VMD Tcl script that builds the backbone (N, CA, C; Angstrom):
set m [mol new atoms 387]
animate dup $m
set s [atomselect $m all]
$s set {name element resname resid chain x y z} {
  {N N UNK 1 A 112.350 127.754 106.223}
  {CA C UNK 1 A 113.186 128.156 105.110}
  {C C UNK 1 A 112.348 128.928 104.115}
  {N N UNK 2 A 112.939 129.411 103.085}
  {CA C UNK 2 A 112.187 130.147 102.087}
  {C C UNK 2 A 112.469 131.633 102.163}
  {N N UNK 3 A 112.172 132.302 101.094}
  {CA C UNK 3 A 112.522 133.715 101.017}
  {C C UNK 3 A 111.638 134.615 101.875}
  {N N UNK 4 A 110.514 134.120 102.358}
  {CA C UNK 4 A 109.625 134.926 103.199}
  {C C UNK 4 A 109.820 134.652 104.689}
  {N N UNK 5 A 110.790 133.823 105.043}
  {CA C UNK 5 A 110.973 133.416 106.434}
  {C C UNK 5 A 111.194 134.620 107.351}
  {N N UNK 6 A 112.071 135.530 106.984}
  {CA C UNK 6 A 112.366 136.691 107.837}
  {C C UNK 6 A 111.122 137.549 108.067}
  {N N UNK 7 A 110.318 137.757 107.027}
  {CA C UNK 7 A 109.092 138.542 107.154}
  {C C UNK 7 A 108.110 137.852 108.095}
  {N N UNK 8 A 107.964 136.542 107.944}
  {CA C UNK 8 A 107.050 135.784 108.804}
  {C C UNK 8 A 107.527 135.837 110.247}
  {N N UNK 9 A 108.815 135.622 110.468}
  {CA C UNK 9 A 109.358 135.677 111.829}
  {C C UNK 9 A 109.126 137.055 112.455}
  {N N UNK 10 A 109.348 138.112 111.690}
  {CA C UNK 10 A 109.146 139.470 112.195}
  {C C UNK 10 A 107.688 139.700 112.580}
  {N N UNK 11 A 106.763 139.265 111.740}
  {CA C UNK 11 A 105.343 139.474 112.008}
  {C C UNK 11 A 104.823 138.648 113.180}
  {N N UNK 12 A 105.508 137.574 113.501}
  {CA C UNK 12 A 105.057 136.679 114.574}
  {C C UNK 12 A 105.905 136.774 115.831}
  {N N UNK 13 A 106.754 137.791 115.921}
  {CA C UNK 13 A 107.716 137.881 117.014}
  {C C UNK 13 A 107.057 137.869 118.399}
  {N N UNK 14 A 105.881 138.433 118.530}
  {CA C UNK 14 A 105.192 138.478 119.827}
  {C C UNK 14 A 104.066 137.460 119.947}
  {N N UNK 15 A 103.957 136.553 119.020}
  {CA C UNK 15 A 102.895 135.550 119.042}
  {C C UNK 15 A 103.407 134.292 119.727}
  {N N UNK 16 A 102.859 133.995 120.896}
  {CA C UNK 16 A 103.305 132.830 121.674}
  {C C UNK 16 A 102.699 131.523 121.174}
  {N N UNK 17 A 101.770 131.586 120.221}
  {CA C UNK 17 A 101.112 130.383 119.717}
  {C C UNK 17 A 101.813 129.764 118.510}
  {N N UNK 18 A 102.833 130.426 117.995}
  {CA C UNK 18 A 103.522 129.954 116.804}
  {C C UNK 18 A 105.007 129.799 117.112}
  {N N UNK 19 A 105.546 128.664 116.731}
  {CA C UNK 19 A 106.977 128.415 116.882}
  {C C UNK 19 A 107.530 128.111 115.496}
  {N N UNK 20 A 108.551 128.836 115.096}
  {CA C UNK 20 A 109.190 128.602 113.807}
  {C C UNK 20 A 110.517 127.899 114.079}
  {N N UNK 21 A 110.674 126.740 113.470}
  {CA C UNK 21 A 111.866 125.928 113.668}
  {C C UNK 21 A 112.630 125.800 112.356}
  {N N UNK 22 A 113.912 125.512 112.475}
  {CA C UNK 22 A 114.719 125.232 111.297}
  {C C UNK 22 A 114.568 123.768 110.905}
  {N N UNK 23 A 115.426 123.299 110.059}
  {CA C UNK 23 A 115.407 121.948 109.512}
  {C C UNK 23 A 115.359 120.886 110.611}
  {N N UNK 24 A 114.549 119.844 110.394}
  {CA C UNK 24 A 114.494 118.691 111.280}
  {C C UNK 24 A 115.056 117.483 110.547}
  {N N UNK 25 A 115.746 116.628 111.294}
  {CA C UNK 25 A 116.262 115.393 110.692}
  {C C UNK 25 A 115.098 114.475 110.350}
  {N N UNK 26 A 115.371 113.472 109.547}
  {CA C UNK 26 A 114.342 112.509 109.156}
  {C C UNK 26 A 113.750 111.812 110.383}
  {N N UNK 27 A 114.584 111.497 111.357}
  {CA C UNK 27 A 114.105 110.834 112.574}
  {C C UNK 27 A 113.151 111.746 113.357}
  {N N UNK 28 A 113.470 113.027 113.403}
  {CA C UNK 28 A 112.635 113.981 114.135}
  {C C UNK 28 A 111.339 114.303 113.394}
  {N N UNK 29 A 111.356 114.184 112.081}
  {CA C UNK 29 A 110.200 114.560 111.275}
  {C C UNK 29 A 108.973 113.727 111.602}
  {N N UNK 30 A 109.133 112.419 111.766}
  {CA C UNK 30 A 107.981 111.557 112.088}
  {C C UNK 30 A 107.342 112.001 113.398}
  {N N UNK 31 A 108.142 112.299 114.393}
  {CA C UNK 31 A 107.608 112.780 115.671}
  {C C UNK 31 A 106.895 114.121 115.473}
  {N N UNK 32 A 107.511 115.003 114.726}
  {CA C UNK 32 A 106.943 116.329 114.495}
  {C C UNK 32 A 105.584 116.249 113.809}
  {N N UNK 33 A 105.477 115.461 112.753}
  {CA C UNK 33 A 104.216 115.347 112.021}
  {C C UNK 33 A 103.083 114.843 112.915}
  {N N UNK 34 A 103.403 114.001 113.882}
  {CA C UNK 34 A 102.373 113.428 114.745}
  {C C UNK 34 A 102.091 114.245 115.997}
  {N N UNK 35 A 102.901 115.251 116.279}
  {CA C UNK 35 A 102.763 115.985 117.540}
  {C C UNK 35 A 101.939 117.262 117.434}
  {N N UNK 36 A 101.515 117.628 116.251}
  {CA C UNK 36 A 100.824 118.904 116.109}
  {C C UNK 36 A 99.337 118.717 115.833}
  {N N UNK 37 A 98.600 119.808 115.982}
  {CA C UNK 37 A 97.155 119.789 115.794}
  {C C UNK 37 A 96.760 119.913 114.326}
  {N N UNK 38 A 97.474 120.763 113.606}
  {CA C UNK 38 A 97.108 121.056 112.216}
  {C C UNK 38 A 98.368 121.422 111.437}
  {N N UNK 39 A 98.474 120.909 110.235}
  {CA C UNK 39 A 99.605 121.221 109.363}
  {C C UNK 39 A 99.237 122.382 108.444}
  {N N UNK 40 A 100.202 123.257 108.201}
  {CA C UNK 40 A 99.987 124.396 107.305}
  {C C UNK 40 A 100.809 124.188 106.041}
  {N N UNK 41 A 100.141 124.306 104.913}
  {CA C UNK 41 A 100.795 124.193 103.612}
  {C C UNK 41 A 100.453 125.465 102.842}
  {N N UNK 42 A 101.466 126.127 102.323}
  {CA C UNK 42 A 101.227 127.335 101.527}
  {C C UNK 42 A 101.843 127.162 100.147}
  {N N UNK 43 A 101.254 127.871 99.190}
  {CA C UNK 43 A 101.755 127.824 97.818}
  {C C UNK 43 A 101.483 129.163 97.155}
  {N N UNK 44 A 102.527 129.765 96.610}
  {CA C UNK 44 A 102.348 131.014 95.860}
  {C C UNK 44 A 101.549 130.746 94.593}
  {N N UNK 45 A 100.807 131.746 94.174}
  {CA C UNK 45 A 99.996 131.616 92.959}
  {C C UNK 45 A 100.837 131.211 91.748}
  {N N UNK 46 A 102.070 131.686 91.687}
  {CA C UNK 46 A 102.942 131.390 90.537}
  {C C UNK 46 A 103.312 129.914 90.420}
  {N N UNK 47 A 103.122 129.136 91.496}
  {CA C UNK 47 A 103.534 127.728 91.494}
  {C C UNK 47 A 102.378 126.775 91.214}
  {N N UNK 48 A 101.180 127.296 91.016}
  {CA C UNK 48 A 100.024 126.437 90.715}
  {C C UNK 48 A 100.288 125.615 89.461}
  {N N UNK 49 A 100.041 124.309 89.571}
  {CA C UNK 49 A 100.232 123.416 88.438}
  {C C UNK 49 A 101.666 122.979 88.214}
  {N N UNK 50 A 102.582 123.498 89.042}
  {CA C UNK 50 A 103.992 123.167 88.867}
  {C C UNK 50 A 104.465 122.197 89.957}
  {N N UNK 51 A 104.008 122.410 91.192}
  {CA C UNK 51 A 104.493 121.574 92.298}
  {C C UNK 51 A 103.344 121.017 93.128}
  {N N UNK 52 A 103.598 119.878 93.720}
  {CA C UNK 52 A 102.773 119.310 94.775}
  {C C UNK 52 A 103.738 119.189 95.946}
  {N N UNK 53 A 103.592 120.054 96.974}
  {CA C UNK 53 A 104.592 120.068 98.049}
  {C C UNK 53 A 104.826 118.670 98.628}
  {N N UNK 54 A 106.085 118.247 98.643}
  {CA C UNK 54 A 106.412 116.893 99.099}
  {C C UNK 54 A 106.061 116.678 100.559}
  {N N UNK 55 A 106.043 117.754 101.360}
  {CA C UNK 55 A 105.691 117.570 102.761}
  {C C UNK 55 A 104.253 117.070 102.928}
  {N N UNK 56 A 103.431 117.240 101.896}
  {CA C UNK 56 A 102.046 116.776 101.994}
  {C C UNK 56 A 101.976 115.277 102.259}
  {N N UNK 57 A 102.878 114.501 101.692}
  {CA C UNK 57 A 102.814 113.055 101.853}
  {C C UNK 57 A 103.097 112.640 103.297}
  {N N UNK 58 A 104.028 113.314 103.965}
  {CA C UNK 58 A 104.265 113.071 105.389}
  {C C UNK 58 A 103.104 113.543 106.232}
  {N N UNK 59 A 102.533 114.668 105.862}
  {CA C UNK 59 A 101.366 115.194 106.559}
  {C C UNK 59 A 100.199 114.225 106.418}
  {N N UNK 60 A 99.987 113.747 105.221}
  {CA C UNK 60 A 98.916 112.790 104.962}
  {C C UNK 60 A 99.074 111.564 105.847}
  {N N UNK 61 A 100.275 111.079 105.967}
  {CA C UNK 61 A 100.566 109.871 106.750}
  {C C UNK 61 A 100.257 110.085 108.233}
  {N N UNK 62 A 100.313 111.325 108.709}
  {CA C UNK 62 A 100.080 111.609 110.136}
  {C C UNK 62 A 98.605 111.568 110.522}
  {N N UNK 63 A 97.709 111.553 109.533}
  {CA C UNK 63 A 96.257 111.582 109.780}
  {C C UNK 63 A 95.805 112.823 110.556}
  {N N UNK 64 A 96.530 113.923 110.389}
  {CA C UNK 64 A 96.154 115.198 111.012}
  {C C UNK 64 A 95.612 116.130 109.928}
  {N N UNK 65 A 94.710 117.030 110.313}
  {CA C UNK 65 A 94.137 117.937 109.307}
  {C C UNK 65 A 95.159 118.939 108.781}
  {N N UNK 66 A 94.874 119.449 107.588}
  {CA C UNK 66 A 95.746 120.428 106.939}
  {C C UNK 66 A 95.017 121.739 106.718}
  {N N UNK 67 A 95.746 122.823 106.864}
  {CA C UNK 67 A 95.290 124.150 106.475}
  {C C UNK 67 A 96.127 124.521 105.264}
  {N N UNK 68 A 95.489 124.651 104.127}
  {CA C UNK 68 A 96.178 125.008 102.895}
  {C C UNK 68 A 95.793 126.426 102.516}
  {N N UNK 69 A 96.800 127.239 102.177}
  {CA C UNK 69 A 96.564 128.599 101.685}
  {C C UNK 69 A 97.323 128.720 100.368}
  {N N UNK 70 A 96.561 128.878 99.292}
  {CA C UNK 70 A 97.165 128.970 97.971}
  {C C UNK 70 A 96.100 128.864 96.897}
  {N N UNK 71 A 96.528 128.731 95.658}
  {CA C UNK 71 A 95.575 128.656 94.550}
  {C C UNK 71 A 94.608 127.481 94.713}
  {N N UNK 72 A 93.339 127.734 94.510}
  {CA C UNK 72 A 92.320 126.707 94.703}
  {C C UNK 72 A 92.260 125.706 93.554}
  {N N UNK 73 A 92.883 126.024 92.430}
  {CA C UNK 73 A 92.921 125.081 91.310}
  {C C UNK 73 A 94.121 124.146 91.394}
  {N N UNK 74 A 94.946 124.297 92.420}
  {CA C UNK 74 A 96.135 123.456 92.558}
  {C C UNK 74 A 95.742 122.038 92.965}
  {N N UNK 75 A 96.632 121.102 92.688}
  {CA C UNK 75 A 96.381 119.698 93.042}
  {C C UNK 75 A 96.210 119.525 94.545}
  {N N UNK 76 A 96.991 120.243 95.319}
  {CA C UNK 76 A 96.919 120.082 96.777}
  {C C UNK 76 A 95.569 120.552 97.311}
  {N N UNK 77 A 95.055 121.670 96.806}
  {CA C UNK 77 A 93.735 122.155 97.235}
  {C C UNK 77 A 92.656 121.148 96.863}
  {N N UNK 78 A 92.749 120.613 95.654}
  {CA C UNK 78 A 91.749 119.628 95.210}
  {C C UNK 78 A 91.780 118.377 96.075}
  {N N UNK 79 A 92.964 117.882 96.418}
  {CA C UNK 79 A 93.077 116.700 97.269}
  {C C UNK 79 A 92.477 116.942 98.652}
  {N N UNK 80 A 92.787 118.083 99.226}
  {CA C UNK 80 A 92.288 118.402 100.566}
  {C C UNK 80 A 90.770 118.508 100.568}
  {N N UNK 81 A 90.223 119.208 99.592}
  {CA C UNK 81 A 88.765 119.380 99.530}
  {C C UNK 81 A 88.049 118.076 99.198}
  {N N UNK 82 A 88.511 117.390 98.168}
  {CA C UNK 82 A 87.851 116.170 97.706}
  {C C UNK 82 A 87.817 115.078 98.779}
  {N N UNK 83 A 88.868 115.009 99.589}
  {CA C UNK 83 A 88.984 113.932 100.562}
  {C C UNK 83 A 88.773 114.385 102.001}
  {N N UNK 84 A 88.309 115.629 102.167}
  {CA C UNK 84 A 88.018 116.173 103.496}
  {C C UNK 84 A 89.220 116.028 104.433}
  {N N UNK 85 A 90.379 116.481 103.960}
  {CA C UNK 85 A 91.616 116.380 104.729}
  {C C UNK 85 A 91.934 117.648 105.505}
  {N N UNK 86 A 91.050 118.613 105.479}
  {CA C UNK 86 A 91.276 119.879 106.161}
  {C C UNK 86 A 90.531 120.982 105.443}
  {N N UNK 87 A 91.120 122.174 105.440}
  {CA C UNK 87 A 90.496 123.321 104.784}
  {C C UNK 87 A 91.485 123.959 103.817}
  {N N UNK 88 A 90.952 124.591 102.790}
  {CA C UNK 88 A 91.781 125.232 101.766}
  {C C UNK 88 A 91.264 126.640 101.511}
  {N N UNK 89 A 92.177 127.592 101.552}
  {CA C UNK 89 A 91.841 128.991 101.318}
  {C C UNK 89 A 92.726 129.581 100.236}
  {N N UNK 90 A 92.188 130.567 99.567}
  {CA C UNK 90 A 92.918 131.318 98.548}
  {C C UNK 90 A 93.943 132.215 99.244}
  {N N UNK 91 A 95.071 132.478 98.585}
  {CA C UNK 91 A 96.015 133.469 99.097}
  {C C UNK 91 A 95.273 134.791 99.292}
  {N N UNK 92 A 95.543 135.476 100.382}
  {CA C UNK 92 A 94.897 136.752 100.661}
  {C C UNK 92 A 93.572 136.627 101.394}
  {N N UNK 93 A 93.184 135.421 101.783}
  {CA C UNK 93 A 91.926 135.199 102.505}
  {C C UNK 93 A 91.921 135.993 103.809}
  {N N UNK 94 A 90.753 136.410 104.228}
  {CA C UNK 94 A 90.589 137.127 105.492}
  {C C UNK 94 A 91.061 136.234 106.647}
  {N N UNK 95 A 92.022 136.691 107.453}
  {CA C UNK 95 A 92.541 135.865 108.558}
  {C C UNK 95 A 91.466 135.421 109.551}
  {N N UNK 96 A 90.411 136.200 109.711}
  {CA C UNK 96 A 89.328 135.813 110.627}
  {C C UNK 96 A 88.635 134.553 110.114}
  {N N UNK 97 A 88.427 134.458 108.809}
  {CA C UNK 97 A 87.824 133.252 108.230}
  {C C UNK 97 A 88.710 132.029 108.456}
  {N N UNK 98 A 90.009 132.222 108.303}
  {CA C UNK 98 A 90.942 131.113 108.529}
  {C C UNK 98 A 90.910 130.700 109.996}
  {N N UNK 99 A 90.977 131.659 110.874}
  {CA C UNK 99 A 90.938 131.372 112.318}
  {C C UNK 99 A 89.669 130.608 112.688}
  {N N UNK 100 A 88.538 131.067 112.209}
  {CA C UNK 100 A 87.272 130.406 112.540}
  {C C UNK 100 A 87.219 128.975 112.013}
  {N N UNK 101 A 87.817 128.731 110.854}
  {CA C UNK 101 A 87.807 127.367 110.307}
  {C C UNK 101 A 88.686 126.431 111.135}
  {N N UNK 102 A 89.744 126.946 111.711}
  {CA C UNK 102 A 90.638 126.106 112.515}
  {C C UNK 102 A 89.927 125.545 113.741}
  {N N UNK 103 A 88.994 126.305 114.278}
  {CA C UNK 103 A 88.267 125.844 115.464}
  {C C UNK 103 A 87.356 124.667 115.142}
  {N N UNK 104 A 87.030 124.476 113.866}
  {CA C UNK 104 A 86.109 123.417 113.459}
  {C C UNK 104 A 86.804 122.156 112.951}
  {N N UNK 105 A 88.126 122.194 112.834}
  {CA C UNK 105 A 88.846 121.038 112.304}
  {C C UNK 105 A 88.803 119.868 113.284}
  {N N UNK 106 A 88.681 118.666 112.755}
  {CA C UNK 106 A 88.760 117.490 113.636}
  {C C UNK 106 A 90.197 117.305 114.119}
  {N N UNK 107 A 90.366 116.592 115.215}
  {CA C UNK 107 A 91.712 116.348 115.726}
  {C C UNK 107 A 92.446 115.296 114.901}
  {N N UNK 108 A 91.701 114.460 114.208}
  {CA C UNK 108 A 92.310 113.396 113.413}
  {C C UNK 108 A 91.477 113.184 112.152}
  {N N UNK 109 A 92.145 112.914 111.055}
  {CA C UNK 109 A 91.486 112.609 109.787}
  {C C UNK 109 A 91.352 111.094 109.700}
  {N N UNK 110 A 90.202 110.622 109.312}
  {CA C UNK 110 A 89.971 109.180 109.242}
  {C C UNK 110 A 90.347 108.627 107.867}
  {N N UNK 111 A 91.618 108.560 107.610}
  {CA C UNK 111 A 92.142 107.983 106.378}
  {C C UNK 111 A 92.914 106.722 106.761}
  {N N UNK 112 A 92.678 105.655 106.063}
  {CA C UNK 112 A 93.339 104.391 106.383}
  {C C UNK 112 A 94.699 104.322 105.697}
  {N N UNK 113 A 95.694 104.988 106.251}
  {CA C UNK 113 A 97.014 104.988 105.626}
  {C C UNK 113 A 97.657 103.611 105.684}
  {N N UNK 114 A 97.275 102.791 106.661}
  {CA C UNK 114 A 97.828 101.443 106.723}
  {C C UNK 114 A 97.450 100.660 105.459}
  {N N UNK 115 A 96.241 100.883 104.970}
  {CA C UNK 115 A 95.794 100.233 103.737}
  {C C UNK 115 A 96.678 100.649 102.574}
  {N N UNK 116 A 97.042 101.927 102.522}
  {CA C UNK 116 A 97.889 102.414 101.446}
  {C C UNK 116 A 99.301 101.848 101.559}
  {N N UNK 117 A 99.782 101.643 102.804}
  {CA C UNK 117 A 101.109 101.040 102.987}
  {C C UNK 117 A 101.152 99.640 102.391}
  {N N UNK 118 A 100.079 98.900 102.562}
  {CA C UNK 118 A 100.031 97.516 102.082}
  {C C UNK 118 A 99.688 97.426 100.598}
  {N N UNK 119 A 99.041 98.461 100.075}
  {CA C UNK 119 A 98.609 98.434 98.686}
  {C C UNK 119 A 98.878 99.796 98.039}
  {N N UNK 120 A 100.109 100.051 97.597}
  {CA C UNK 120 A 100.472 101.355 97.027}
  {C C UNK 120 A 99.615 101.784 95.842}
  {N N UNK 121 A 99.071 100.816 95.100}
  {CA C UNK 121 A 98.231 101.180 93.959}
  {C C UNK 121 A 96.994 101.955 94.416}
  {N N UNK 122 A 96.443 101.593 95.583}
  {CA C UNK 122 A 95.285 102.320 96.112}
  {C C UNK 122 A 95.656 103.764 96.418}
  {N N UNK 123 A 96.879 103.971 96.922}
  {CA C UNK 123 A 97.321 105.334 97.223}
  {C C UNK 123 A 97.455 106.142 95.934}
  {N N UNK 124 A 98.033 105.550 94.914}
  {CA C UNK 124 A 98.179 106.239 93.620}
  {C C UNK 124 A 96.796 106.609 93.087}
  {N N UNK 125 A 95.848 105.703 93.183}
  {CA C UNK 125 A 94.483 105.992 92.726}
  {C C UNK 125 A 93.855 107.101 93.562}
  {N N UNK 126 A 94.114 107.102 94.865}
  {CA C UNK 126 A 93.578 108.119 95.765}
  {C C UNK 126 A 94.102 109.502 95.367}
  {N N UNK 127 A 95.399 109.596 95.105}
  {CA C UNK 127 A 96.015 110.884 94.766}
  {C C UNK 127 A 95.567 111.365 93.388}
  {N N UNK 128 A 95.490 110.469 92.432}
  {CA C UNK 128 A 95.264 110.896 91.051}
  {C C UNK 128 A 93.866 110.628 90.531}
  {N N UNK 129 A 92.901 110.299 91.395}
  {CA C UNK 129 A 91.538 110.019 90.910}
  {C C UNK 129 A 90.887 111.253 90.341}
}
mol reanalyze $m
mol bondsrecalc $m
mol representation Tube
mol addrep $m
């Protein structure tokens, strides 16, 4: 979804490595978050300091690495960098640098989400430390 969807679909029309899907139900989302190698989160520069994408919390729960492209002063970039949850790049980054970083990502992030399930205060401290 989003206003750039058509442009992204057009640019990726011949790329067999990317699949763009529409809305998934809540039941399908848990499977989806756990079935992929790396999650992509993007944020326009204009949204820095305004939003923390809600999909991040589902991504976090999957223990899979994230590729973030957006303002580096945003909360999401800080969380990813501070906790080694993936890689974060500025909008407009050289695609070769992004590609090379993807090859170095671990298959799983070692975050104890079960601990956060049992003790929500620890999760709040983790996010807002």
